C-alpha positions in Angstrom: 233.0 227.5 124.7 234.0 231.1 124.1 235.5 232.8 127.1 234.1 236.2 126.1 230.8 237.6 124.9 232.8 239.7 122.3 231.1 239.6 118.9 228.0 237.7 120.3 224.8 239.1 119.1 222.4 239.8 122.0 218.8 240.8 121.6 217.8 243.2 124.4 214.4 244.3 125.6 213.3 246.9 128.2 216.4 249.1 127.9 214.4 252.3 127.4 213.6 255.1 129.9 213.2 253.8 133.4 210.7 255.1 136.0 212.9 254.2 139.0 216.1 256.1 139.4 217.9 253.0 140.8 216.8 250.9 137.9 217.9 253.5 135.5 221.3 253.5 137.1 221.4 249.7 136.8 220.5 249.9 133.1 223.4 252.2 132.5 225.8 249.6 134.1 224.3 246.8 132.0 224.7 248.7 128.7 228.1 249.9 129.6 229.3 246.4 130.5 227.8 244.7 127.4 229.3 247.3 125.0 232.7 247.3 126.8 232.8 243.5 126.5 232.3 243.8 122.7 228.8 242.3 122.4 226.6 243.4 119.5 223.3 244.6 120.8 220.0 244.5 118.9 217.1 246.5 120.4 214.2 244.1 120.1 211.8 246.8 121.1 212.7 248.6 117.8 213.8 245.7 115.6 212.3 242.3 114.9 215.4 240.2 114.5 214.8 236.5 113.8 215.9 234.2 116.7 218.4 232.4 114.5 220.4 235.7 114.1 220.7 236.1 117.9 223.0 234.2 120.3 221.3 235.4 123.5 218.2 237.3 124.6 218.3 239.7 127.6 215.2 241.0 129.1 216.2 244.0 131.3 212.6 245.1 132.2 209.1 244.7 131.0 207.3 241.5 129.8 208.3 241.2 126.2 210.8 238.2 126.4 208.6 236.4 129.0 206.2 235.5 126.2 205.9 232.0 124.7 207.2 233.3 121.3 210.7 233.1 122.6 210.7 229.8 124.5 212.3 227.7 121.7 215.0 230.2 120.7 218.4 231.1 122.1 218.8 231.3 125.9 216.7 234.0 127.6 218.3 235.9 130.5 215.7 237.7 132.6 216.8 240.4 135.0 214.7 240.7 138.1 214.5 244.0 140.1 212.9 244.4 143.5 209.3 244.8 142.6 209.4 242.0 140.0 210.4 239.4 142.6 207.6 240.5 144.9 205.1 239.9 142.2 204.9 236.2 142.9 201.7 235.8 140.8 203.7 236.9 137.8 206.7 234.7 138.6 204.5 231.7 139.3 202.9 232.1 135.9 206.1 232.8 133.9 209.0 231.0 135.6 207.7 227.6 134.4 208.0 228.9 130.8 211.7 229.0 131.1 214.2 226.2 130.5 217.2 225.0 132.4 219.5 226.9 130.0 217.7 230.2 130.5 218.9 232.6 133.1 217.5 234.7 135.9 219.6 237.6 137.2 219.1 238.5 140.8 220.8 240.8 143.2 220.4 239.1 146.6 220.2 235.7 148.3 216.5 236.4 149.2 215.6 236.6 145.5 217.3 233.2 145.0 215.3 231.7 147.9 212.1 232.9 146.3 212.9 231.4 142.9 213.9 228.1 144.5 210.7 228.1 146.6 208.6 228.6 143.4 210.6 226.1 141.3 211.9 223.5 143.9 212.7 220.7 141.4 214.4 222.5 138.6 215.3 226.2 138.2 216.6 228.3 135.4 220.3 229.1 135.8 220.5 231.7 138.6 223.0 234.5 138.1 223.7 236.3 141.3 224.9 239.7 140.3 225.8 242.3 142.9 225.6 245.8 141.4 228.5 248.3 141.3 228.5 251.9 142.4 230.0 255.0 140.8 233.8 255.6 141.3 232.8 259.0 142.7 232.0 257.5 146.1 235.5 256.0 146.5 236.9 259.5 145.7 234.8 261.2 148.4 236.8 263.4 150.9 238.0 262.1 154.2 235.4 262.4 156.9 236.6 265.4 158.8 237.3 267.2 155.5 233.8 266.4 154.3 232.3 267.8 157.5 234.3 271.0 157.1 233.1 271.3 153.5 229.6 271.1 154.8 230.4 273.7 157.5 230.0 271.1 160.3 232.5 270.8 163.2 234.6 267.6 163.1 233.5 266.8 166.6 229.8 266.9 165.7 228.1 263.5 165.3 226.6 263.4 161.9 223.8 260.9 161.2 222.3 260.5 157.7 219.2 259.0 156.0 219.1 258.8 152.2 216.0 257.3 150.6 212.6 257.9 149.1 210.7 259.6 151.9 208.1 256.9 152.4 206.8 255.3 155.6 208.4 252.0 154.4 211.8 253.6 154.5 211.3 254.5 158.1 212.4 258.1 158.2 210.3 258.4 161.4 212.4 255.7 163.0 215.5 257.6 161.9 214.2 260.7 163.7 213.5 258.5 166.8 217.1 257.5 166.8 218.2 261.2 166.7 215.8 262.0 169.5 217.0 259.1 171.7 220.7 260.0 171.1 220.0 263.6 171.9 218.3 262.6 175.1 221.1 260.2 176.1 224.0 262.6 175.3 222.6 266.1 175.8 226.0 267.8 175.7 227.1 266.2 172.4 226.5 268.3 169.2 224.4 266.2 166.7 223.6 266.9 163.1 221.1 264.9 161.1 221.1 265.0 157.2 218.0 263.7 155.3 218.3 263.4 151.5 215.3 262.4 149.5 211.9 263.3 148.2 208.4 262.5 149.5 206.3 260.3 147.3 202.7 260.9 148.5 200.9 258.8 145.9 203.2 255.7 146.2 200.7 252.8 145.5 202.1 249.9 147.5 200.9 249.6 151.1 199.8 253.3 151.2 198.5 253.2 154.8 199.7 256.8 155.6 201.7 257.7 152.6 199.7 260.8 151.7 199.8 262.1 155.3 203.5 261.3 155.8 205.1 264.8 155.2 202.8 266.3 157.8 203.5 263.4 160.1 207.2 264.0 159.8 206.8 267.7 160.5 204.8 266.9 163.6 207.6 264.6 164.8 210.3 267.3 164.3 208.3 269.6 166.6 207.5 266.9 169.1 211.1 265.7 169.3 212.5 269.3 169.2 214.7 268.5 166.2 214.0 271.3 163.9 217.5 272.9 164.5 219.2 269.5 164.2 217.7 268.0 161.0 218.4 269.4 157.5 216.6 268.2 154.4 217.9 268.1 150.8 216.1 267.0 147.7 217.1 263.6 146.2 218.5 265.1 142.9 221.9 265.9 144.3 224.9 265.4 141.9 227.0 262.3 142.7 229.8 264.5 143.9 227.6 266.4 146.4 225.9 263.2 147.5 229.3 261.5 148.0 230.6 264.4 150.1 227.3 264.4 152.2 227.6 260.7 152.8 231.3 260.9 153.6 230.5 263.5 156.3 228.2 261.1 158.0 229.5 259.1 161.0 226.7 256.5 160.3 224.1 256.1 157.6 220.9 255.0 159.3 218.9 252.9 156.8 216.2 251.0 158.8 214.2 250.2 155.7 211.2 247.9 155.7 210.7 248.6 152.0 209.5 245.3 150.5 211.5 245.8 147.3 214.8 246.4 149.0 216.5 243.5 147.1 219.8 245.4 146.8 220.0 248.9 148.0 222.6 251.1 146.3 222.8 253.6 149.1 224.3 251.1 151.5 227.2 250.3 149.1 227.6 254.0 148.2 228.0 254.7 151.9 230.5 252.0 152.5 232.5 253.1 149.5 232.7 256.5 151.0 233.8 255.1 154.3 230.5 255.4 156.2 229.2 252.4 158.2 225.5 251.5 157.9 222.9 250.8 160.5 220.1 248.8 158.7 217.5 246.2 159.1 218.6 242.6 158.4 216.3 242.4 155.4 216.6 241.6 151.7 219.7 242.9 150.0 221.1 244.4 153.2 221.6 240.9 154.6 224.2 240.4 151.8 225.8 243.8 151.5 226.3 245.0 155.1 228.6 242.8 157.2 227.4 242.9 160.8 229.9 244.4 163.3 232.4 244.9 160.4 230.8 247.4 158.1 227.8 248.4 160.2 225.0 246.9 162.3 222.1 244.7 161.1 219.0 244.6 163.3 216.9 241.4 163.3 213.6 241.5 161.4 210.6 239.3 161.4 207.1 239.0 160.0 203.9 239.5 162.1 200.2 239.8 161.3 200.7 243.5 161.7 203.7 243.8 159.2 207.4 243.7 159.6 209.1 244.4 162.9 212.8 244.9 163.8 214.9 245.2 166.9 215.2 248.9 167.3 217.0 248.8 170.6 219.9 246.8 169.2 220.5 249.6 166.8 220.4 252.3 169.5 222.9 250.4 171.6 225.2 250.0 168.7 225.0 253.7 167.8 225.7 254.7 171.4 228.8 252.5 171.5 230.2 253.4 168.0 229.6 257.2 168.2 231.5 257.3 171.5 234.5 255.4 170.2 236.6 257.2 167.7 238.9 254.2 167.2 236.1 251.9 166.5 234.6 254.4 164.0 237.9 254.7 162.2 238.2 250.9 161.9 234.7 250.5 160.6 235.4 253.2 158.0 238.4 251.3 156.8 236.6 248.0 156.7 233.7 249.6 154.8 236.0 250.9 152.0 237.8 247.5 151.8 234.5 245.5 151.6 232.9 247.8 149.0 236.1 247.7 146.9 236.3 244.0 147.0 232.8 243.2 145.9 231.1 246.2 144.3 233.6 247.7 141.8 232.4 248.0 138.2 235.0 245.4 136.9 233.6 242.8 139.3 230.1 243.4 138.0 231.3 243.1 134.3 233.0 239.8 135.0 230.0 238.3 136.7 227.6 239.4 134.1 229.7 238.1 131.3 230.3 234.7 133.0 226.6 234.3 133.7 225.6 235.0 130.1 228.3 232.5 128.8 227.1 229.9 131.2 223.6 230.1 129.8 225.0 229.9 126.3 227.0 226.9 127.2 224.1 225.0 128.7 222.0 225.7 125.5 224.8 224.4 123.3 225.0 221.2 125.5 221.2 220.7 124.9 220.2 221.3 128.5 216.9 222.7 127.5 214.5 221.0 129.9 211.4 223.2 130.6 211.1 224.2 134.3 207.4 223.4 134.1 206.7 222.4 137.8 206.1 225.2 140.2 204.8 225.7 143.8 202.7 228.8 144.7 203.9 231.0 147.6 200.9 231.4 149.9 200.3 234.7 151.7 199.3 234.7 155.4 195.6 234.4 156.0 195.5 237.0 158.8 196.5 240.7 158.4 195.7 243.3 161.0 196.6 246.3 158.8 193.9 248.6 157.3 192.5 247.5 154.0 194.1 249.2 151.0 194.3 248.1 147.3 197.9 246.9 147.6 198.3 246.0 151.2 200.7 243.8 153.1 198.4 240.8 152.7 199.4 240.6 149.0 203.1 240.3 149.9 203.4 238.7 153.3 204.2 235.2 151.8 207.3 236.4 149.8 208.3 238.8 152.6 209.1 235.7 154.8 212.1 235.1 152.5 213.5 238.6 153.0 213.4 238.9 156.8 216.0 237.4 159.0 214.1 235.6 161.7 210.8 233.7 162.2 208.5 233.5 165.3 207.1 230.1 164.3 209.1 228.0 166.7 208.7 230.5 169.6 212.5 230.9 169.9 213.3 234.3 171.4 215.3 236.6 169.2 216.5 238.5 172.3 215.9 237.9 176.0 213.8 241.1 176.5 210.4 242.2 175.0 208.7 245.6 174.9 205.4 246.9 173.7 205.3 249.0 170.5 204.1 252.5 170.6 200.3 252.4 170.4 197.1 254.4 170.9 193.6 253.5 172.0 190.6 254.5 169.9 187.6 253.2 171.7 187.9 249.4 171.8 190.7 249.4 169.2 194.4 249.3 169.9 196.3 250.9 167.0 200.1 250.7 166.4 201.3 254.3 166.3 203.5 253.7 163.2 202.7 255.1 159.7 204.4 252.2 158.1 202.6 249.4 160.0 199.4 250.8 161.6 198.1 247.5 162.8 194.8 247.6 164.6 192.9 245.1 166.8 190.4 244.8 169.6 192.7 243.4 172.3 191.5 241.5 175.4 191.8 242.9 178.9 194.7 240.4 179.6 196.5 241.6 176.5 196.1 245.3 177.4 197.4 244.6 180.9 200.5 243.0 179.4 201.1 246.0 177.1 200.8 248.3 180.2 203.5 246.2 181.9 205.9 246.3 178.9 206.4 250.1 178.6 210.1 249.4 179.0 212.0 246.3 178.0 211.5 243.3 180.4 213.0 239.8 180.4 210.6 237.4 178.9 211.6 234.8 181.4 210.2 236.9 184.3 206.6 236.2 183.2 204.7 233.0 184.1 203.7 230.5 181.4 200.2 232.0 180.9 201.6 235.6 180.5 204.3 234.3 178.1 201.6 232.7 175.9 199.9 236.1 175.8 203.2 237.8 175.0 203.9 235.4 172.2 200.5 236.1 170.7 201.1 239.8 170.9 204.5 239.3 169.3 202.9 237.4 166.4 200.3 240.2 166.0 203.0 242.9 166.1 202.0 244.7 169.3 205.1 243.5 171.2 208.7 243.3 169.8 212.0 241.9 171.0 214.1 244.5 172.6 
């Protein structure tokens, strides 16, 4: 078998203009890698090349190569991006059309788990392809110099949040961290940098998306952070973005975004020497190394959405920000980790070897159809408001992206605490624009919530109270602290 894709003719589809900035960035890496490796590309969206003239087919985005017209031709390699993996109805309908010689490109272990769950007996060849980041981020200035360039004192704690400004990205929880740090260390200068744009008509789980900008403004006033937090639009040049990230002592990325199957920003931060505080969810479970390049907070599924262990993140921030030696070591480890796994050359090598593996399987006649599949079932109960694309459409697949489960009633930590909530008549509503779960709770449940205003050891409660607490944990009104 050839050891290179040089001179192979590859039919590509879905390589046009991309709606998502991150997917557009990924497309650039794909095209650059294929051309650099010497492959001959045929744009199937513009030309109708016969299958016999093509060695491989690559579907970057869209549905074209998922169609039956291509099932008997050369190997098909299908790239999955975050939203595509979440659309399990689509995957359940189309994965069985593939063969054992066809390939699926994924960016995280959670994606692999989803594919294996849908196709437990036989899968297409799974190509695990971590994505690279621009060399600009390795060339970012040293942290104190970056702070100076942004007119920030080197002794100031700089915390950053870079994301689409949606409830699912948890900007409001970032502001809560800033508020809690300010309260705990009142004499310490703190600066918070937020980079991104609001997306008020985002269609997935839009519980409070339209109201989110006003909600954030109200938090800034309530927390008295208006002089601490600065906002920048998300269209910064790579050089400016790299300098901004390099100036951060920690990038806080507590995302609950369902499509976070990779997350460029975590790699960009580590390449610039900035550790990451994030949720142990999706792609971050693979990219951030807990206690070495940052901190990952446990996540789990409830009937009221995803929950995470906020307090573990606050404890880690307090420790790291007060220890210059530890921050310096984290920064070194971040750069080393990002350089080892997320350089462009590493990406090119893995992409090429994945394509060649599919070609080799096809030449060996390993063309058995996948055929058998098992549907992923969504949870039957959801306590979130009814919206067209609510969590009840994604809860089944989300179980593969979180880090923990509550099913066996095994405590994640020893302490529990009530989530912030409000009462509206008989309804108890979680005060969180990302997961505003609502339910009419019993008097016993409300009494427990009143007792859990601060973290308390679960073992301190009797068996009856523990049963109530576990029910509240499963419903999302209590979390592990």
